[in-house]
C-alpha positions as CSV (number, residue, x, y, z in Angstrom):
1,M,-0.5,15.0,13.6
2,A,-3.2,13.7,11.4
3,M,-2.8,10.4,9.6
4,T,-2.1,10.8,5.9
5,Q,-4.1,9.0,3.2
6,E,-1.0,7.2,2.0
7,K,-0.4,5.8,5.5
8,K,-4.0,4.7,5.8
9,K,-3.8,2.9,2.4
10,A,-0.7,1.2,3.5
11,L,-2.3,0.0,6.7
12,F,-5.4,-1.2,4.9
13,S,-3.4,-3.1,2.3
14,Q,-1.2,-4.7,4.9
15,Y,-3.8,-5.7,7.5
16,G,-7.0,-5.9,5.5
17,R,-8.3,-8.8,3.5
18,H,-7.6,-7.0,0.3
19,A,-6.0,-3.7,-0.7
20,K,-9.2,-1.6,-0.6
21,D,-10.7,-3.3,2.5
22,T,-11.5,-0.5,5.0
23,G,-14.3,-2.0,7.0
24,S,-12.9,-5.3,8.3
25,P,-12.1,-5.5,12.0
26,E,-8.4,-6.2,11.2
27,S,-8.0,-3.0,9.2
28,Q,-10.0,-0.9,11.8
29,I,-7.9,-2.3,14.7
30,A,-4.7,-1.6,12.8
31,V,-5.6,2.0,12.1
32,L,-6.7,2.6,15.7
33,T,-3.5,1.1,17.0
34,D,-1.4,3.4,14.8
35,R,-3.4,6.5,16.0
36,I,-3.1,5.3,19.6
37,N,0.6,5.0,19.3
38,E,0.9,8.5,17.8
39,L,-1.2,10.0,20.6
40,T,0.7,8.2,23.3
41,A,3.9,9.7,22.0
42,H,2.3,13.2,21.9
43,L,1.1,12.9,25.4
44,K,4.6,12.0,26.7
45,L,5.7,15.4,25.4
46,H,2.5,17.2,26.5
47,P,1.2,15.6,29.7
48,K,-1.4,18.3,30.5
49,D,-3.2,18.0,27.2
50,F,-6.4,16.6,28.7
51,A,-8.5,16.9,25.5
52,T,-6.1,14.7,23.6
53,R,-6.1,12.3,26.6
54,R,-9.9,12.0,26.4
55,G,-9.7,11.3,22.7
56,L,-7.1,8.7,23.3
57,M,-9.2,6.9,25.9
58,K,-12.2,6.9,23.5
59,M,-10.0,5.3,20.9
60,V,-8.7,2.7,23.3
61,G,-12.3,1.8,24.2
62,R,-13.3,1.6,20.6
63,R,-10.3,-0.7,19.8
64,R,-11.1,-2.9,22.8
65,R,-14.7,-3.3,21.6
66,L,-13.6,-4.2,18.1
67,Q,-11.1,-6.7,19.5
68,A,-13.8,-8.4,21.6
69,Y,-16.1,-8.6,18.5
70,F,-13.3,-9.9,16.4
71,R,-12.2,-12.5,19.0
72,N,-15.7,-13.8,19.7
73,A,-17.8,-13.4,16.6
74,A,-15.5,-13.2,13.6
75,A,-12.5,-15.5,13.7
76,P,-10.4,-16.4,16.8
77,E,-7.5,-17.7,14.8
78,R,-7.3,-14.5,12.7
79,Y,-7.5,-12.5,15.9
80,K,-4.5,-14.2,17.3
81,E,-2.5,-13.5,14.2
82,L,-3.5,-9.9,14.2
83,I,-2.5,-9.5,17.9
84,Q,0.9,-10.9,17.2
85,K,1.4,-8.7,14.1
86,L,0.4,-5.5,16.0
87,N,2.3,-6.5,19.1
88,L,-0.7,-6.0,21.4
89,R,-1.1,-7.7,24.8
90,K,-4.5,-9.5,24.6
């Protein structure tokens, strides 16, 4: 199921620097995490949906690259806060 605009706005206002912040690494990682969680639930019901699995793997790779950028270049302390809020492993 596609993400609604209201849900995206809520994620941007919760994790972004301000309410209309759509480009910061925090907000992008939050949106990708939400989409990854939705696709993971979908794939538990439909294990042979390989096209969706490929899209999921691409999103995971994109989120990993954003996390690496955010951890190294942007702000390590904000990265740690975001990881705790989103309940991610790294």
